[in-house]
C-alpha positions in Angstrom: -86.9 -35.8 12.3 -85.0 -34.2 15.1 -87.1 -32.5 17.8 -86.3 -30.6 21.0 -87.7 -30.1 24.5 -86.6 -26.9 26.0 -87.0 -24.7 29.1 -87.0 -21.0 29.2 -86.7 -18.7 32.3 -87.4 -15.1 33.0 -84.2 -15.0 35.2 -82.2 -17.5 37.1 -84.7 -19.5 39.2 -87.5 -17.2 37.9 -90.7 -18.1 35.9 -90.2 -21.2 33.8 -91.7 -22.4 30.6 -91.5 -25.9 29.1 -91.9 -26.2 25.4 -91.3 -28.6 22.3 -90.2 -27.8 18.8 -88.6 -29.2 15.6 -86.5 -26.0 15.2 -85.0 -24.8 18.5 -83.2 -21.8 17.3 -86.3 -20.4 15.4 -88.7 -21.1 18.3 -86.4 -19.5 20.9 -86.0 -16.6 18.5 -89.8 -16.1 18.4 -90.0 -16.3 22.2 -87.2 -13.8 22.7 -88.6 -11.3 20.1 -92.1 -11.5 21.6 -93.5 -13.0 18.4 -95.6 -15.6 20.1 -98.5 -14.2 22.1 -99.2 -15.9 25.4 -97.4 -16.9 28.5 -93.8 -16.2 27.5 -94.6 -12.8 26.1 -96.7 -11.8 29.0 -94.2 -12.9 31.7 -91.0 -12.0 29.9 -89.7 -15.5 29.7 -87.0 -15.4 27.1 -83.8 -17.0 28.4 -83.0 -20.5 27.2 -81.7 -22.5 30.2 -82.1 -26.1 29.1 -82.7 -28.2 26.0 -82.6 -31.8 25.0 -82.7 -33.5 21.6 -85.0 -36.3 20.6 -85.1 -38.4 17.4 -88.8 -37.9 16.9 -91.5 -35.3 17.6 -93.7 -37.8 19.4 -90.9 -38.7 21.8 -90.2 -35.0 22.5 -93.9 -34.3 23.1 -94.1 -37.2 25.6 -91.0 -35.8 27.4 -92.5 -32.4 27.4 -95.7 -33.6 29.0 -93.7 -35.6 31.7 -91.6 -32.6 32.6 -94.7 -30.2 32.8 -96.1 -32.5 35.5 -92.9 -32.4 37.5 -92.6 -30.2 40.6 -90.7 -26.9 40.2 -87.9 -28.3 42.3 -87.3 -31.2 39.8 -87.3 -28.8 36.9 -84.8 -26.7 38.6 -82.7 -29.7 39.4 -82.9 -30.8 35.7 -81.7 -27.3 34.6 -78.9 -27.1 37.1 -77.4 -30.5 36.0 -76.9 -29.1 32.5 -76.6 -25.4 33.2 -75.5 -24.8 36.8 -74.9 -21.0 36.1 -78.2 -20.6 34.4 -76.4 -19.1 31.3 -78.6 -18.2 28.4 -77.9 -21.0 26.0 -79.5 -19.4 23.0 -76.3 -18.4 21.2 -75.1 -22.0 21.4 -78.2 -23.1 19.5 -77.4 -20.7 16.7 -74.1 -22.4 15.8 
């Protein structure tokens, strides 16, 4: 089963959220529409700025846990390697 680790941001270099899912486009849609109560809805964290695929949900969960323990600077560096302009990548996941 394919799984994804993703990072959402409120704005470029703004508030960050790290998550994991088996359906990236559905999950980001839920965040964007405010369908999920909690952190992302409260802080307006809706912009997909980073994602990476994994072959299993267990691998994705482990990677998510690792990234969540990283410093903010490391998370920003990870995002900027893939997405230096902090574009909203959500439309790319819909294709």
